[in-house]
C-alpha positions as CSV (number, residue, x, y, z in Angstrom):
1,M,0.0,0.0,-0.1
2,N,1.6,3.2,-1.1
3,L,2.0,5.8,1.6
4,G,0.0,8.9,1.7
5,Q,-2.7,7.7,-0.7
6,N,-6.3,6.9,0.0
7,D,-8.7,4.6,-1.6
8,G,-12.5,5.3,-2.2
9,P,-14.7,8.1,-2.1
10,N,-12.8,9.8,0.7
11,E,-9.7,10.2,-1.6
12,K,-7.2,13.3,-0.8
13,K,-7.6,16.3,-2.9
14,P,-4.5,18.1,-4.0
15,G,-4.8,20.4,-0.9
16,G,-4.2,17.8,1.7
17,P,-6.3,16.2,4.3
18,D,-6.0,19.2,6.6
19,R,-6.3,22.0,4.0
20,P,-7.5,25.2,6.0
21,K,-11.1,26.0,5.2
22,N,-12.2,29.6,4.5
23,N,-13.0,31.2,8.1
24,F,-16.4,32.7,8.5
25,W,-15.7,34.6,11.7
26,T,-12.7,36.6,10.7
27,P,-14.5,38.7,8.1
28,L,-17.6,39.0,10.1
29,V,-15.6,40.5,13.2
30,I,-13.8,42.8,11.0
31,A,-17.0,44.0,9.1
32,L,-18.7,44.7,12.4
33,A,-15.9,46.6,13.9
34,L,-15.6,48.7,10.9
35,V,-19.5,49.3,10.9
36,L,-19.2,50.5,14.6
37,L,-16.2,52.8,13.8
38,F,-17.9,54.2,10.8
39,G,-21.2,54.8,13.0
40,W,-19.1,56.5,16.0
41,I,-17.1,58.7,13.5
42,Y,-20.5,59.8,11.8
43,N,-22.1,60.7,15.2
44,M,-19.1,62.6,16.2
45,V,-18.9,64.5,12.8
46,S,-22.8,65.3,12.9
47,N,-22.8,66.3,16.5
48,S,-20.0,68.7,16.0
49,Q,-22.3,70.9,13.8
50,Y,-24.7,71.6,16.7
51,T,-24.4,73.1,20.3
52,E,-25.8,71.0,23.2
53,T,-28.1,72.8,25.5
54,K,-30.4,72.1,28.4
55,F,-34.2,71.3,28.1
56,S,-34.9,74.4,30.2
57,D,-32.9,76.6,27.9
58,F,-35.2,75.2,24.9
59,C,-38.3,75.9,27.1
60,A,-37.1,79.5,28.0
61,A,-36.4,80.4,24.3
62,M,-39.9,79.0,23.2
63,E,-41.8,81.2,26.0
64,N,-39.8,84.4,24.8
65,D,-40.6,83.7,21.1
66,Q,-37.0,83.1,20.3
67,L,-37.5,80.1,18.1
68,A,-37.3,80.3,14.2
69,E,-37.3,76.5,13.3
70,V,-37.6,73.2,15.1
71,Q,-36.9,69.7,14.2
72,Y,-37.7,66.5,16.1
73,R,-35.4,63.4,15.6
74,G,-36.0,60.6,17.8
75,D,-35.3,61.4,21.4
76,R,-33.6,64.8,20.4
77,V,-35.0,68.3,19.4
78,Y,-32.9,70.5,17.1
79,Y,-33.7,74.2,17.1
80,L,-32.7,77.5,15.5
81,T,-33.1,80.6,17.3
82,K,-34.2,84.0,15.7
83,D,-30.8,85.5,16.3
84,E,-29.0,82.5,14.7
85,A,-31.5,82.6,11.6
86,A,-30.7,86.1,10.9
87,K,-27.1,85.5,10.2
88,P,-25.6,84.2,6.9
89,A,-26.2,80.5,6.2
90,S,-22.5,79.7,6.6
91,E,-22.5,81.1,10.1
92,Q,-25.7,79.7,11.5
93,R,-25.2,77.3,14.5
94,A,-28.2,75.2,15.7
95,C,-28.8,73.8,19.0
96,Y,-30.2,70.4,20.4
97,T,-31.4,69.1,23.4
98,G,-33.0,65.8,24.9
99,M,-36.8,65.6,24.4
100,P,-39.0,63.3,26.6
101,A,-41.3,61.2,24.3
102,G,-44.4,62.2,26.2
103,D,-43.9,65.9,25.9
104,W,-43.6,66.4,22.3
105,L,-47.3,66.5,21.6
106,T,-47.9,69.3,24.1
107,I,-44.8,71.2,22.9
108,S,-45.5,70.8,19.3
109,Q,-49.1,72.2,19.6
110,E,-47.7,75.2,21.7
111,L,-44.9,75.7,19.0
112,A,-47.9,75.8,16.2
113,D,-49.7,78.4,18.0
114,R,-46.7,80.7,18.4
115,G,-46.3,80.5,14.5
116,V,-42.8,78.5,14.8
117,T,-41.9,76.3,11.8
118,V,-41.9,72.6,12.6
119,D,-40.3,70.0,10.4
120,K,-43.3,67.5,10.1
121,K,-41.5,65.2,7.6
122,I,-38.6,64.6,10.2
123,Q,-41.1,64.2,12.8
124,E,-43.1,61.5,10.7
125,D,-40.0,59.6,9.7
126,N,-39.3,56.4,11.4
127,S,-35.6,57.1,12.1
128,V,-35.1,53.8,13.8
129,I,-35.9,51.8,10.7
130,L,-33.7,54.1,8.6
131,M,-30.9,53.6,11.0
132,V,-31.2,49.8,10.9
133,L,-31.3,49.6,7.3
134,Y,-28.4,52.0,6.7
135,Y,-25.9,50.3,9.2
136,G,-27.2,46.7,8.0
137,I,-26.8,47.5,4.5
138,T,-23.3,48.9,5.3
139,F,-22.4,45.8,7.3
140,A,-23.4,43.3,4.5
141,I,-21.2,45.2,2.0
142,L,-18.4,45.3,4.1
143,F,-18.7,41.7,5.2
144,M,-19.0,40.4,1.5
145,F,-15.9,42.6,0.6
146,M,-13.8,41.1,3.5
147,R,-15.0,37.5,2.6
148,N,-13.7,37.8,-0.8
149,L,-10.5,39.5,0.3
150,T,-9.6,36.5,2.8
151,K,-10.4,34.1,0.3
152,R,-7.7,35.7,-2.3
153,M,-5.1,36.3,0.1
154,G,-4.8,32.6,1.7
155,G,-7.7,31.5,3.6
156,D,-8.2,31.7,7.4
157,G,-6.1,33.6,9.8
158,M,-5.5,37.3,10.8
159,M,-4.3,39.6,8.3
160,G,-5.8,37.4,5.3
161,G,-3.4,34.7,5.9
162,F,-0.2,36.5,5.4
163,G,1.5,34.1,7.8
164,K,0.3,31.0,6.2
165,S,2.5,28.8,3.9
166,K,2.1,29.2,0.1
167,A,3.4,25.5,-0.4
168,K,1.7,23.4,-3.0
169,M,1.1,19.8,-2.0
170,Y,0.8,17.2,-4.7
171,M,-0.1,13.5,-4.3
172,E,1.3,10.9,-6.5
173,K,-1.1,11.0,-9.1
174,Q,-0.8,15.0,-9.4
175,T,2.9,14.9,-9.8
176,G,2.9,12.3,-12.6
177,V,6.7,12.0,-12.7
178,T,8.8,9.1,-12.0
179,F,12.5,8.2,-12.5
180,K,11.3,6.9,-16.0
181,D,10.8,10.7,-16.9
182,V,14.3,11.7,-15.9
183,A,17.1,10.6,-18.1
184,G,20.9,11.6,-18.2
185,Q,21.3,11.7,-14.3
186,D,22.0,8.3,-13.3
187,E,24.3,9.3,-10.5
188,A,21.9,11.5,-9.0
189,K,19.1,9.1,-9.1
190,E,21.4,6.4,-7.4
191,S,21.8,8.8,-4.5
192,L,18.0,9.6,-4.2
193,K,16.9,6.0,-4.1
194,E,18.3,5.6,-0.7
195,I,15.7,8.3,0.2
196,I,12.9,6.6,-1.5
197,D,13.6,3.2,0.1
198,F,13.6,4.8,3.6
199,L,10.3,6.3,3.0
200,H,8.9,2.8,1.7
201,N,10.8,0.7,4.4
202,P,11.9,2.9,7.5
203,Q,12.1,-0.2,9.6
204,R,15.2,-1.5,7.7
205,Y,17.3,1.3,8.8
206,T,15.9,1.9,12.2
207,D,16.5,-1.7,13.3
208,I,20.4,-1.2,12.5
209,G,20.2,2.3,14.2
210,A,20.8,4.2,10.9
211,K,19.3,7.6,10.4
212,L,18.4,9.0,7.4
213,P,19.9,12.5,6.4
214,K,17.2,15.1,7.0
215,G,18.1,17.2,3.9
216,A,19.6,16.8,0.5
217,L,20.8,19.6,-1.7
218,L,20.4,19.3,-5.6
219,V,23.3,21.6,-7.1
220,G,23.5,22.0,-10.8
221,S,23.3,24.4,-13.7
222,P,19.9,25.8,-14.9
223,G,18.0,23.3,-16.9
224,T,19.5,20.2,-15.5
225,G,16.4,18.9,-14.0
226,K,16.6,19.5,-10.4
227,T,13.0,20.3,-9.7
228,L,12.1,17.4,-12.1
229,L,14.2,15.0,-9.9
230,A,12.7,16.2,-6.8
231,K,9.1,15.5,-8.3
232,A,10.4,12.0,-9.4
233,V,11.4,11.2,-5.9
234,A,7.9,12.1,-4.7
235,G,6.5,10.2,-7.7
236,E,8.5,7.0,-6.8
237,A,7.8,7.1,-3.1
238,G,4.2,7.8,-3.3
239,V,4.1,10.4,-0.4
240,P,2.9,14.0,-0.4
241,F,5.0,16.6,-2.1
242,F,5.3,20.1,-0.7
243,S,6.9,22.5,-3.3
244,M,7.8,26.0,-2.4
245,S,10.2,28.5,-4.0
246,G,12.8,30.5,-1.8
247,S,11.5,33.7,-2.7
248,D,8.0,32.8,-1.4
249,F,9.3,33.1,2.2
250,V,10.5,36.7,1.7
251,E,8.0,39.1,2.6
252,M,7.8,42.9,3.2
253,F,6.6,42.5,6.8
254,V,9.2,41.4,9.2
255,G,8.3,38.0,10.8
256,M,6.0,36.8,7.9
257,G,8.7,34.6,6.3
258,A,9.4,32.8,9.7
259,S,5.7,32.3,10.1
260,R,5.4,30.6,6.7
261,V,8.1,28.2,7.5
262,R,6.6,27.3,10.8
263,D,3.2,26.7,8.9
264,L,5.0,24.7,6.3
265,F,6.5,22.3,8.6
266,Q,3.2,21.9,10.6
267,Q,1.5,20.9,7.6
268,A,4.1,18.4,6.5
269,A,4.0,16.8,10.1
270,K,0.3,16.2,9.6
271,V,0.7,14.2,6.5
272,A,4.1,12.6,7.2
273,P,5.8,10.8,5.5
274,C,6.3,13.3,2.8
275,I,8.8,15.3,0.9
276,I,9.4,19.2,1.4
277,F,11.2,20.8,-1.7
278,I,12.3,24.2,-1.5
279,D,13.5,25.5,-5.0
280,E,16.0,28.3,-5.3
281,I,17.0,28.2,-1.8
282,D,19.7,30.7,-2.0
283,A,16.9,33.3,-1.9
284,V,16.5,32.8,1.8
285,G,19.5,30.6,2.6
286,R,22.3,33.3,1.9
287,S,25.3,33.8,4.1
288,R,24.4,36.0,7.0
289,D,27.1,38.6,6.6
290,N,27.2,42.3,5.2
291,R,28.8,41.2,1.9
292,Y,25.4,40.5,0.2
293,G,23.3,43.0,1.9
294,N,21.0,40.8,4.1
295,N,18.2,42.3,6.1
296,S,16.6,41.2,9.4
297,E,13.6,39.5,7.8
298,Q,15.7,37.3,5.7
299,E,17.9,36.3,8.9
300,Q,14.7,35.6,11.0
301,T,13.3,33.4,8.1
302,L,16.6,31.5,7.7
303,N,17.0,31.0,11.6
304,Q,13.5,29.6,11.5
305,L,14.3,27.4,8.8
306,L,17.3,26.3,10.6
307,S,15.4,25.6,13.8
308,E,12.4,23.6,12.0
309,I,15.0,21.3,10.4
310,D,16.7,20.6,13.7
311,G,13.1,20.1,15.4
312,F,11.6,17.1,13.5
313,E,13.0,13.5,13.8
314,P,14.0,11.6,10.7
315,S,11.8,8.7,11.8
316,K,8.8,10.7,11.1
317,G,9.6,10.5,7.5
318,I,10.0,14.1,6.5
319,V,12.6,14.7,4.0
320,C,13.8,18.1,2.9
321,L,15.1,18.6,-0.7
322,A,16.2,21.8,-1.8
323,A,17.8,23.1,-5.2
324,T,20.1,25.9,-6.1
325,N,22.7,26.9,-8.8
326,R,24.5,29.1,-6.4
327,P,25.9,26.9,-3.5
328,E,28.9,29.1,-2.8
329,I,26.7,31.8,-1.1
330,L,24.6,29.5,1.2
331,D,25.0,29.9,4.9
332,K,27.4,27.7,6.4
333,A,25.0,26.5,9.2
334,L,22.6,25.5,6.4
335,L,25.0,22.9,5.1
336,R,26.5,21.5,8.3
337,P,25.8,17.8,9.2
338,G,22.4,17.2,10.6
339,R,20.7,19.7,8.0
340,F,21.4,19.9,4.4
341,D,24.4,17.6,4.6
342,R,24.1,15.4,1.5
343,R,25.0,17.4,-1.7
344,I,23.8,15.8,-5.0
345,I,25.3,17.2,-8.2
346,V,22.9,17.4,-11.0
347,D,25.6,17.9,-13.9
348,N,25.4,18.3,-17.7
349,P,24.7,14.9,-19.1
350,N,27.1,13.2,-21.1
351,F,26.5,11.5,-24.7
352,Q,24.5,8.5,-23.4
353,G,22.7,10.8,-21.0
354,R,21.8,13.3,-23.9
355,L,20.8,10.3,-26.0
356,D,18.5,8.8,-23.3
357,T,17.1,12.5,-22.7
358,L,16.1,12.7,-26.4
359,K,14.4,9.4,-26.1
360,V,12.5,10.7,-23.3
361,H,11.4,13.9,-25.1
362,T,10.5,12.1,-28.4
363,R,8.4,9.5,-26.8
364,K,5.2,11.3,-27.8
365,I,6.7,12.9,-31.0
366,K,5.9,11.3,-34.4
367,L,9.6,10.6,-35.9
368,A,10.4,9.8,-39.5
369,E,12.6,6.6,-40.4
370,D,15.5,8.8,-41.2
371,V,16.2,10.1,-37.7
372,D,19.1,9.3,-35.9
373,L,19.2,10.5,-32.5
374,K,22.8,9.5,-31.8
375,K,23.9,12.2,-34.3
376,I,21.8,14.7,-32.6
377,A,23.3,13.7,-29.2
378,Q,26.8,13.9,-30.6
379,A,26.2,17.6,-31.9
380,T,24.7,18.7,-28.7
381,A,27.8,18.4,-26.5
382,G,27.3,20.7,-23.3
383,A,23.5,20.9,-23.8
384,V,21.1,20.4,-20.8
385,G,17.9,18.6,-20.5
386,A,16.0,21.9,-20.9
387,D,18.1,22.7,-24.2
388,L,17.1,19.2,-25.8
389,A,13.5,19.4,-24.8
390,N,13.5,22.9,-26.4
391,L,15.2,21.5,-29.5
392,V,12.7,18.7,-29.9
393,N,10.0,20.9,-29.6
394,E,11.3,23.3,-32.3
395,A,11.8,20.3,-34.6
396,A,8.1,19.5,-34.2
397,L,6.9,22.9,-34.9
398,R,9.0,23.1,-38.0
399,A,7.6,19.8,-39.3
400,V,4.0,21.2,-38.9
401,R,5.0,24.5,-40.9
402,M,6.5,22.3,-43.6
403,G,3.2,20.5,-43.9
404,R,4.6,17.2,-42.5
405,K,3.2,14.5,-40.1
406,A,6.3,13.4,-38.7
407,V,9.7,14.9,-37.6
408,N,12.6,14.0,-39.8
409,Q,16.5,14.4,-39.4
410,E,16.5,17.7,-41.3
411,D,14.1,19.3,-38.6
412,L,16.2,18.3,-35.8
413,L,19.3,19.6,-37.4
414,V,17.7,22.9,-38.4
415,S,16.3,23.2,-34.9
416,F,19.8,22.8,-33.6
417,E,21.0,25.3,-35.8
418,T,18.3,27.7,-34.7
419,V,19.3,27.0,-31.1
420,I,22.9,28.0,-31.6
421,A,22.8,30.8,-34.2
422,G,19.3,31.8,-34.5
423,T,16.6,31.8,-37.6
424,E,17.9,33.1,-41.0
425,K,17.6,36.6,-41.8
426,K,15.9,36.4,-45.1
427,N,15.9,40.1,-45.8
428,T,19.6,40.8,-45.3
429,V,21.4,41.8,-48.6
430,L,25.3,41.8,-48.5
431,T,27.6,43.4,-51.0
432,E,29.9,41.3,-53.1
433,M,32.8,42.5,-51.0
434,E,30.9,41.8,-47.8
435,K,30.0,38.2,-49.1
436,R,33.6,37.5,-50.3
437,L,34.8,38.7,-46.7
438,V,32.5,36.5,-44.9
439,A,33.2,33.4,-47.1
440,Y,37.2,33.7,-46.7
441,H,36.6,34.3,-42.9
442,E,34.7,31.2,-42.4
443,V,36.8,29.0,-44.6
444,G,39.7,30.4,-42.7
445,H,38.3,28.9,-39.6
446,A,37.5,25.5,-41.2
447,L,40.8,25.0,-43.0
448,V,43.1,25.7,-40.0
449,A,40.9,23.3,-38.0
450,A,41.5,20.7,-40.9
451,K,45.1,21.0,-40.8
452,Q,45.6,20.7,-37.0
453,K,45.7,17.3,-35.5
454,N,44.0,18.4,-32.1
455,A,41.2,20.3,-33.5
456,Q,37.6,19.3,-33.9
457,P,36.4,18.3,-37.2
458,V,34.3,20.7,-39.4
459,S,30.5,19.7,-39.8
460,K,29.2,22.6,-41.9
461,I,30.1,26.0,-43.2
462,T,27.6,29.0,-44.0
463,I,27.6,32.2,-45.2
464,V,23.7,32.7,-44.7
465,P,23.1,35.4,-42.1
466,H,21.2,34.5,-39.0
467,T,19.5,36.5,-36.3
468,Q,21.9,36.1,-33.4
469,G,24.2,38.5,-35.3
470,A,26.3,35.9,-37.1
471,L,26.7,36.6,-41.0
472,G,27.9,33.3,-41.2
473,Y,29.4,30.4,-39.2
474,T,31.5,27.2,-39.0
475,L,30.1,24.5,-37.0
476,H,32.6,22.0,-35.3
477,L,31.3,18.7,-34.1
478,P,33.6,16.5,-32.0
479,E,34.0,12.9,-33.2
480,E,34.1,11.8,-29.4
481,E,33.1,13.5,-26.1
482,K,36.1,14.9,-24.3
483,F,35.9,15.7,-20.6
484,F,39.1,17.5,-20.1
485,M,41.6,19.4,-22.7
486,S,45.3,19.3,-23.0
487,R,47.6,22.2,-23.7
488,E,47.8,21.3,-27.4
489,D,43.9,21.0,-27.5
490,I,43.6,24.6,-26.3
491,L,46.1,26.0,-28.6
492,A,44.7,24.2,-31.6
493,E,41.2,26.0,-30.5
494,I,42.9,29.4,-30.1
495,R,44.5,29.1,-33.6
496,T,41.2,27.9,-35.1
497,L,39.5,31.0,-33.7
498,L,42.0,33.4,-34.7
499,A,42.0,31.8,-38.2
500,G,39.2,33.9,-39.3
501,R,40.9,37.3,-38.9
502,S,44.0,35.9,-40.2
503,S,42.4,34.9,-43.5
504,E,41.0,38.4,-43.8
505,E,44.6,39.6,-43.4
506,V,46.1,37.2,-45.8
507,V,43.6,37.5,-48.5
508,C,42.0,40.6,-48.4
509,H,44.6,42.6,-46.6
510,T,42.3,44.2,-44.0
511,M,40.7,43.8,-41.0
512,T,36.8,43.6,-40.0
513,S,34.8,43.9,-36.8
514,G,33.3,40.2,-37.7
515,A,36.1,38.6,-35.6
516,A,35.0,40.3,-32.3
517,N,33.5,37.2,-30.8
518,D,36.3,35.0,-32.0
519,I,39.0,37.3,-30.4
520,E,37.0,37.3,-26.9
521,R,36.7,33.6,-26.7
522,A,40.5,33.1,-27.8
523,T,41.6,35.6,-25.1
524,E,39.5,34.0,-22.6
525,M,40.9,30.5,-23.3
526,A,44.5,31.8,-23.1
527,R,43.8,33.4,-20.0
528,N,42.4,30.3,-18.4
529,L,45.6,28.4,-19.8
530,V,47.7,30.8,-17.9
531,A,45.8,31.6,-14.7
532,R,43.6,28.6,-14.3
533,F,45.1,25.4,-15.7
534,G,48.7,26.0,-14.6
535,M,50.1,25.3,-18.3
536,C,52.3,28.5,-18.5
537,E,56.0,27.8,-17.6
538,E,56.4,31.4,-16.1
539,F,53.7,30.6,-13.4
540,D,54.2,26.8,-13.1
541,M,51.2,25.4,-11.4
542,M,50.0,28.8,-9.6
543,A,46.4,29.5,-9.5
544,L,46.0,33.3,-10.1
545,G,42.4,33.4,-9.3
546,S,39.2,31.6,-8.4
547,V,35.9,30.8,-10.3
548,Q,32.7,32.6,-9.2
549,N,29.2,31.2,-9.8
550,Q,30.3,28.0,-11.2
551,Y,27.0,26.6,-12.3
552,L,25.9,30.1,-13.8
553,D,28.2,32.1,-16.0
554,G,31.5,30.8,-14.5
555,T,33.0,34.2,-13.9
556,Y,36.7,34.0,-13.2
557,S,38.2,36.7,-10.8
558,M,41.9,37.4,-10.6
559,S,43.4,37.1,-6.9
560,C,47.1,37.9,-7.1
561,A,49.3,41.0,-6.9
562,Q,49.4,43.7,-9.6
563,E,52.7,42.8,-10.8
564,T,51.7,39.1,-11.2
565,Y,48.5,40.2,-13.0
566,A,50.5,42.5,-15.5
567,A,52.9,39.5,-16.0
568,A,49.9,37.3,-16.8
569,D,48.5,39.6,-19.4
570,R,51.9,39.6,-21.2
571,A,51.9,35.7,-21.2
572,V,48.3,35.9,-22.6
573,I,49.4,38.4,-25.3
574,A,52.4,36.1,-26.2
575,I,50.2,33.1,-26.7
576,I,47.7,35.0,-28.8
577,R,50.5,36.5,-30.9
578,Q,52.0,33.1,-31.4
579,C,48.8,31.4,-32.4
580,H,47.9,34.3,-34.6
581,E,51.1,33.8,-36.5
582,D,50.7,30.1,-36.7
583,A,47.4,30.6,-38.3
584,K,48.5,32.8,-40.9
585,R,51.4,30.7,-41.8
586,M,48.8,27.7,-42.1
587,L,46.7,29.8,-44.6
588,E,49.7,31.2,-46.7
589,E,51.0,27.8,-47.2
590,N,47.4,26.4,-48.2
591,R,46.4,29.4,-50.2
592,E,45.4,27.5,-53.2
593,L,42.9,25.3,-51.0
594,L,41.7,28.5,-49.4
595,D,40.7,30.1,-52.7
596,K,39.2,26.6,-54.0
597,I,36.9,26.2,-50.7
598,A,36.0,29.9,-50.7
599,A,34.9,29.8,-54.2
600,Y,33.0,26.7,-53.7
601,L,31.1,28.2,-50.5
602,L,30.3,31.4,-52.4
603,K,28.7,29.4,-55.2
604,K,26.7,27.1,-52.7
605,E,26.5,29.4,-49.6
606,T,26.4,26.3,-47.2
607,I,28.7,23.4,-47.6
608,T,29.2,20.4,-45.3
609,G,32.5,19.5,-43.9
610,Q,32.9,16.5,-46.1
611,E,32.6,18.5,-48.9
612,M,35.4,20.7,-47.9
613,M,37.6,17.6,-47.1
614,A,36.7,16.3,-50.8
615,I,38.2,19.5,-51.9
616,I,41.3,19.3,-49.8
617,E,41.9,15.6,-51.0
618,G,41.3,16.6,-54.8
619,R,38.0,14.9,-55.0
620,D,34.8,16.3,-56.7
621,P,32.8,17.7,-53.6
622,E,29.4,17.3,-55.7
623,T,29.9,13.4,-55.3
624,V,29.8,13.2,-51.5
625,D,27.1,13.7,-48.9
626,N,27.0,14.7,-45.4
627,Y,28.8,11.3,-44.1
628,G,31.2,11.2,-47.1
629,A,29.7,8.3,-48.9
630,T,28.3,8.4,-52.5
631,R,25.3,10.6,-52.6
632,E,22.1,8.8,-54.4
633,E,19.6,10.9,-56.1
634,K,16.9,10.2,-53.5
635,Q,19.2,11.5,-50.8
636,P,19.7,15.3,-51.2
637,L,22.5,16.8,-49.3
638,F,21.5,18.2,-46.1
639,R,21.8,22.0,-46.1
640,P,19.8,23.5,-43.4
641,S,20.4,27.3,-44.5
642,S,18.4,27.5,-47.5
643,P,20.4,29.0,-50.5
644,E,17.4,30.7,-51.7
645,V,17.6,33.0,-48.8
646,I,20.2,35.4,-50.6
647,E,20.9,35.3,-54.3
648,A,24.2,33.1,-55.2
649,P,26.6,36.0,-55.5
650,A,29.4,34.1,-57.5
651,K,27.7,32.5,-60.4
652,H,30.8,32.5,-62.7
653,I,33.4,31.7,-60.2
654,H,35.3,28.6,-61.1
655,I,36.8,26.2,-58.6
656,V,40.3,27.3,-59.4
657,S,42.9,29.2,-57.5
658,E,42.2,32.9,-58.0
659,P,44.2,34.9,-55.5
660,V,43.0,38.3,-54.8
661,P,45.4,41.0,-55.8
662,S,46.6,43.3,-53.1
663,P,46.0,47.1,-53.2
664,E,49.6,47.7,-53.8
665,E,49.8,45.5,-56.8
666,P,46.9,46.0,-58.9
667,Q,46.1,44.0,-62.0
668,T,46.1,45.5,-65.2
669,P,44.2,44.2,-68.6
670,E,47.5,43.4,-70.2
671,E,48.4,41.2,-67.2
672,K,45.3,39.1,-67.5
673,S,45.3,35.8,-69.3
674,P,43.4,35.5,-72.5
675,E,40.9,33.2,-70.7
676,E,40.4,35.7,-67.9
677,A,40.0,38.7,-70.2
678,Q,37.1,37.1,-72.0
679,P,33.5,38.1,-70.8
680,D,31.8,35.9,-68.0
681,R,30.2,32.8,-69.5
682,D,27.4,31.0,-68.4
683,P,28.3,28.3,-65.8
684,E,27.0,25.4,-67.9
685,E,29.1,26.5,-70.7
686,S,32.1,26.8,-68.4
687,E,31.5,23.3,-67.1
688,Q,31.2,21.9,-70.7
689,K,34.3,23.4,-71.9
């Protein structure tokens, strides 16, 4: 029998068995108090307009014919003397006095005989009924308003339930997530299976005297599946699952966060065994110092959380799970043994993990027969589960746009291209010179990578502009997944990054701003080589800084003397300069191949790495497909970037070496060969010739 699950008509709702009902008395008391307050204020304001006198003063004024107007209201008589009536209306001030009910008939008759104006309408009105109706309607309106307000603000309790927990509790059927829905995190699942086994069979552990850790901290980059793992633990164990974000504890009012922590653990104790999950716990669990600008509310909430974790016994079956991507800022008291003492790393998946994740996300997707998920898993090195889910969804959307009923391999590859470079910019028109510069820039990257032993192989080259600012790009896909890089690998990567600018210098004798991102990445890799990896002879294995936010942006901060910092900069400059010279030398030595590949790229706009290798090996690039085999007619070459986006700029370029003349040595018509001096022919005629 699953724990936390009932059968029959009394099955638990998502709110739990002891979900607080809407309170009736709180809005009733508040509405009644407001009505009494409004009545008191009304009487105070209305009575301040009159002067209170004695009944004898009223009788004396009546006998002396000093009354100008009289009104009778309930047990009071309001009157205006002739002296006050002679004044302007803004300066008049009436008087009032108590009137015995039995004397009014006699007095009213005497007032009529003396010619005094008596307000008969007020005399005839039933003031008691009007007062009851007025206060009754006002009370009903206020009660309904407060009733709705308390419902919206969290149910019962004073202040509209501000101190109540906002935690959501899901039963096993509501989560609908198990370990079958989580792929690529086998190590994390192994660590969490012990918690599930304890919730199912606690006697096995108590018999030997073992205690289950009270808390487990899931640490990893955004999108790796920390929240999904927590839900899967609740789904596997079949126990109630309380989910709350760390920011939900932080309130404007001091003490409200601590109250919500208490309420959360009180609810959990009623339905134990259960799981409490606090997402983004760094919002409430930051280190208690002045470095991060804490306040008293956050510190009180953290102190209450620490005391609540210490307060419950592990034998009750309450397990606290938390997730964060900034473990370095968490308070040390939160991580000590007895609290969140078990840290579970939810890392980026490897090749097999990405393949399993793709299989999970494509279970409900109709796939064509040509889909090869292994190729997609190989291409998406470094991607997390959220990235892969987005990729599969984008592929499904593209298949619908194209009018297909199944997702094919091209949809997946185009979606991968969209994720890394954005969609194609169909309205961007480049000049002939710009297209040529982009082509030589990208071919420079690809050719230098192909000529190095430690570089990653080229998969695709394109000069079609994309929305993420790229006028073209070269895609490198590793043949096998690497978990670390050698010094030769890093230097090869730097040479490849700098080869784009080097190609511009070698061929066009100019520099463009298109290499900005390449230079930033190359500089960062060179700085890591010197300051982090200990691969520079000048500093041996000395670390010159430390990484901040390891699971976010991976920012690296230097923590060394100014002289050492300057020496490190000189070492980085030396590495960049040497790699730049090496890249230029490789391109100059292979200038003929550079021109051939650039001419073919200008003709096709998008080529594969196998087509480039065919040109390097002296074969016809038109006879190879994406995998280097002979292409059949029914298997068109995969080119995600559509050549129709931009009109082909080089219809008359032949696949021959055509060095671009430098500005210092312009070609003259006499220096051209007879074949070059002839007017441009049609490409088909040139091929026949």
